[in-house]
Structure formats: structure tokens, C-alpha cells
C-alpha positions in Angstrom: 86.1 102.6 110.9 84.1 102.2 107.8 83.6 98.6 106.7 84.9 97.5 103.4 82.4 95.8 101.1 83.3 93.4 98.4 80.4 94.7 96.3 82.3 98.0 96.0 84.8 96.3 93.7 84.7 93.6 91.1 84.1 90.3 92.9 87.1 87.9 92.8 88.3 84.8 94.6 91.4 86.7 95.7 89.8 89.8 97.3 86.6 88.4 98.7 84.8 89.2 102.0 87.1 87.0 104.0 90.1 88.9 102.6 88.6 92.3 103.3 87.9 91.3 106.9 91.5 90.2 107.3 93.0 93.4 106.1 90.7 95.5 108.3 91.9 93.4 111.2 95.5 93.8 110.1 95.0 97.6 110.0 93.7 97.6 113.6 96.6 95.4 114.7 99.1 97.7 113.0 97.8 100.7 114.9 98.1 98.8 118.2 101.6 97.6 117.5 102.8 101.1 116.5 100.9 103.2 119.0 103.1 106.0 120.2 105.7 105.5 117.5 107.0 108.7 116.0 106.9 109.5 112.4 109.4 112.3 112.7 111.7 110.7 110.1 109.1 111.7 107.6 109.3 115.4 108.5 111.6 117.9 106.9 112.6 121.3 108.3 112.0 124.2 106.0 112.0 128.0 106.4 108.5 129.1 107.4 106.9 126.2 105.5 104.6 124.9 108.2 102.9 125.8 111.4 104.9 123.7 113.9 108.0 125.5 115.1 111.1 123.3 115.1 114.4 125.2 115.4 116.5 128.1 114.3 119.4 128.4 112.0 121.8 131.3 111.3 120.9 133.9 108.8 122.9 133.8 105.5 123.0 136.4 102.7 119.9 136.0 100.5 117.5 134.7 103.2 114.1 136.3 103.5 114.0 138.9 106.3 110.4 138.0 106.9 111.4 134.8 108.6 113.9 136.4 111.0 113.1 135.9 114.7 113.2 139.5 115.9 112.5 138.5 119.5 115.7 136.5 119.6 117.6 139.4 117.9 116.3 141.8 120.6 117.7 139.5 123.3 121.0 138.3 121.7 121.6 140.6 118.7 121.9 137.4 116.6 120.2 137.0 113.2 118.4 133.6 113.3 115.7 132.3 111.0 112.8 130.3 112.2 112.4 126.7 110.9 109.1 124.8 110.9 108.3 121.1 110.6 106.5 119.9 107.5 105.4 116.3 107.2 106.1 115.0 103.7 104.0 112.4 101.9 105.5 109.0 102.0 105.6 107.2 98.6 105.4 103.4 98.8 106.1 101.5 95.6 105.1 97.8 95.3 107.3 96.1 92.7 105.4 92.8 92.0 107.1 90.1 90.0 104.8 88.7 87.3 107.4 86.5 85.5 106.5 83.0 84.4 108.1 81.4 87.6 105.6 83.3 89.7 102.7 81.6 87.8 103.7 78.3 89.4 102.4 76.9 92.7 99.1 76.1 94.3 98.0 78.8 95.0 100.1 80.5 92.5 103.0 82.5 93.9 101.7 85.5 91.9 98.3 85.2 93.6 100.0 85.1 97.0 102.1 88.2 96.0 98.9 90.0 95.0 97.4 89.4 98.4 100.6 90.6 100.2 100.8 93.7 98.0 97.0 94.5 98.6 97.2 94.1 102.3 100.3 96.3 102.7 98.8 98.8 100.3 95.7 99.0 102.4 97.8 99.9 105.4 99.6 102.5 103.5 96.5 104.0 102.0 94.9 104.1 105.5 97.9 106.0 106.8 97.4 108.5 103.9 100.6 107.5 102.2 101.0 107.5 98.4 100.8 103.9 97.1 101.9 102.8 93.7 101.8 99.3 92.2 104.5 98.5 89.6 104.5 95.0 88.1 107.6 93.7 86.3 109.2 90.8 84.6 111.7 91.3 81.8 110.5 94.9 81.9 107.9 97.0 83.6 104.5 95.6 82.9 102.2 98.6 83.6 101.7 100.8 86.6 99.0 101.9 89.0 99.8 105.6 89.6 100.3 106.8 93.2 97.0 106.8 95.0 96.1 108.1 98.5 93.2 107.4 100.9 91.5 104.2 102.0 88.8 104.4 99.3 91.5 103.8 96.6 92.0 100.2 97.7 89.4 99.0 95.2 91.5 100.4 92.4 94.4 98.4 93.8 92.3 95.3 93.9 91.2 95.7 90.2 94.7 96.4 89.0 96.2 93.5 90.9 93.4 91.2 89.8 94.3 91.7 86.1 98.0 90.9 86.5 98.8 87.7 84.6 101.9 88.4 82.6 104.6 85.9 82.3 108.0 86.2 80.5 111.5 86.0 81.9 112.7 87.7 85.0 115.2 90.6 84.3 115.2 92.6 87.5 118.0 95.0 86.6 116.4 96.1 83.3 113.0 96.5 84.9 114.4 98.4 87.9 116.5 100.6 85.6 113.3 101.8 84.0 111.6 102.1 87.3 114.2 104.5 88.8 114.2 106.5 85.6 110.4 107.0 85.7 110.1 107.7 89.5 112.0 110.7 90.6 110.1 110.9 93.9 112.0 108.6 96.2 110.3 106.5 98.9 110.0 102.9 99.9 110.3 100.2 97.3 108.8 96.8 98.4 110.0 94.1 96.1 107.7 91.0 96.1 109.3 88.2 94.1 110.8 84.7 94.1 114.0 86.3 93.0 114.7 83.6 90.4 116.6 85.9 88.0 119.3 84.2 85.9 121.2 87.5 85.9 121.1 87.7 89.7 119.4 90.2 92.0 122.5 92.1 93.2 122.7 94.8 90.6 119.0 95.4 90.6 118.7 95.9 94.4 121.9 98.0 94.4 120.3 100.2 91.8 117.3 100.9 94.1 119.6 101.5 97.0 122.0 103.9 95.2 119.0 105.8 93.9 117.9 106.4 97.6 114.9 104.1 97.6 114.4 102.4 101.0 114.2 98.8 99.9 112.3 95.9 101.4 112.5 92.4 99.9 109.8 89.8 100.3 110.8 86.4 98.9 108.0 84.0 98.0 108.4 80.4 97.3 106.4 77.1 97.1 107.3 74.3 99.6 106.8 71.9 96.7 109.8 73.5 95.0 111.9 71.9 97.8 110.2 68.5 97.5 109.3 68.1 93.8 108.6 64.4 94.0 110.6 63.6 90.9 112.4 60.3 90.3 114.4 58.6 87.5 115.4 59.9 84.1 113.5 63.1 83.2 113.8 66.2 81.0 113.6 69.5 82.9 112.4 72.6 81.0 113.1 76.1 82.3 109.7 77.7 82.5 111.1 81.2 81.6 113.9 80.5 79.1 112.7 77.3 77.6 116.1 75.7 78.2 115.9 71.9 78.4 118.2 69.6 80.4 118.1 65.8 80.8 118.9 64.6 84.3 118.7 61.5 86.4 116.9 62.4 89.7 118.2 60.5 92.7 117.7 61.1 96.4 121.3 62.4 96.6 120.6 64.8 93.7 117.4 66.1 95.5 119.4 66.6 98.7 121.9 68.7 96.7 119.1 70.6 95.1 117.4 71.4 98.5 120.8 72.5 99.9 121.4 74.8 96.9 118.0 76.4 97.3 118.5 76.9 101.0 121.9 78.5 100.2 120.3 80.8 97.6 117.7 82.0 100.2 120.3 82.5 102.9 122.6 84.4 100.5 119.7 86.8 99.6 118.9 87.3 103.3 122.6 88.0 104.1 122.8 90.4 101.2 119.8 92.4 102.5 120.9 92.4 106.1 124.4 93.7 105.3 122.8 96.6 103.3 120.2 97.5 105.9 117.2 96.2 103.8 114.4 94.5 105.6 114.0 90.9 104.3 111.2 88.4 104.7 110.9 84.9 103.3 107.7 82.9 103.2 106.2 79.8 101.5 102.8 80.3 99.8 101.5 77.6 102.2 101.8 80.2 105.1 98.7 82.4 105.6 99.5 85.9 104.1 98.4 87.6 107.3 101.1 85.8 109.3 103.6 87.4 106.9 102.1 90.9 107.3 102.3 90.6 111.1 106.0 89.7 110.8 106.5 92.8 108.7 104.8 94.9 111.4 106.8 93.4 114.2 110.1 93.9 112.3 109.4 97.7 112.3 108.6 97.9 108.6 107.2 100.9 106.8 103.9 101.0 108.7 103.8 103.5 111.5 
């Protein structure tokens, strides 16, 4: 396998030589994990559209006589058409949250999301899938058009490197634009902290109803659960600017941690009930550990 070189793309702290070595390793691991797995679900049966014979179906008025199986007709006097397997391109859309809440953390949640998107994109490109990057916040924030082939990973790096948006999270409005602009269905990988004041339900349902196979990767910072705050303080919502004066006590922090845990579990339960793959990870976890979890869960890589 050809080695990736950081000099082939603009140098960055995110996508350095160490990162490139990791994603090459992850690609090798993905092939070992999925050795022998069938990609038959990506094949469609069409009349005489490929070279691999699949099946027959009954002739109906208007069908092309050229595709009749005359050998079968000679034996059974039944008019049957030959069907062939055609493997379709798989489109993988990475919906990356660039809202203000994703700018927080050390490293930033957004930087972690960029690494996750880049690693999974590399696997998709290596498998000759069509990979598209779509950042969002209150609306869609640009787009890297569908690309194919391992050599396109440097375009992915450059595009992700420049993502530094902000603004409020409005998933439903952003996803409504996404489904209107992308008629070719495929896999939609949502990478976000899911901190949307309007909720995530309607947005994810929109993807599901529009026949996108949806995967949710929830990213958070461990420090969000242990903010180290005490006494009388004024909290400011980083996205809406709303201010609220509170007195932080150990009891209040316990309630806050319980509420956050409940939020995460509700999202996980929502995804499971709707057959969406769901992953939750703190930014303190190495991104490659998350990628391996995606592989082992039987995600989109095959």
C-alpha cells in the first residue's frame, strides 16, 4: 500500500505524520476485521446491466426481447428475463458540527471531530466509496463535494483544516437543507455534541425518513462533567448569549452530572430504537480507539 506523506498536503498539527500513520494502520485493521464480509447489500439487480448473472424474472409487456433467456424458453416454454448484479457506489456524508459549543475543550471538540471524520473518510475513500464532508451549525456551512479514491484524502484534510465556524446549533434547519441538496441517498454520519436547544429528534428523523442510513457519533469533554465551579457565578450560554446567575453547590453539580448522563442515555436509546448506530466518546479518548469501536460494531466499512 502506498505510504501517505504529510508533505503532500498542507502541514498541520491535526493531520501530521503521526496521524497519517494511524489512519494507514486503521485501514489495515479494517480490512482484517471485515475479511470475508459480503458487500451484497450494495448491489442492485437490473436487467442486463452488468456481467455477473444473478437471477431471472418473468417477462412483462414492454420488456426488451434481447434480454430473454431463450435457453430457458426452449426447456420450459416460459418467458424469463435475465438479471445481472451491479454494484452501486456507496455515498458517505459526514455531517460535522461546527457550532460554538464544538469550539470548547482541550483539545477542541471540533478538532477531535475533524480527526474522526478524516479517519473514517480515509477508510471510505480507500474502499472506493464516494465521500462528502458537510459542516453545519445553524445552517450548512459549506461542502466538500463527493470524492472517490485514496488520493483525495488530502482534499479532505485541507477542507477540514479550514473549518472554524461557530454560531448556534440548529440541526433541523441544517439537515432540511442537506436532504434537499443531496438526492443521492447513502450513509449520513453525524459528528456532534448534539447540544441543540431545539432537540435532535426532528433532525435525525428527517434523515431517516429521507432514507439516509444514519450514524451518530456524540463527542463531549470530560471537563463538562466536572467543571470545577463553586459559589455564586454567572453562566453564559456560548451559543445564544443567554445569561443566568446561579449558586454552584456540590448538590447542584451532582444534579448537573445526572442530567448530562440522562441526556446522553436518551440519545443512545433514541438511536437504538431506530436502528441507528450510536457511539459516545470523550475527547480525552484517542480517536483511533473510537474508530476501532465503529469497525467492531459493524459500521459502514466493509
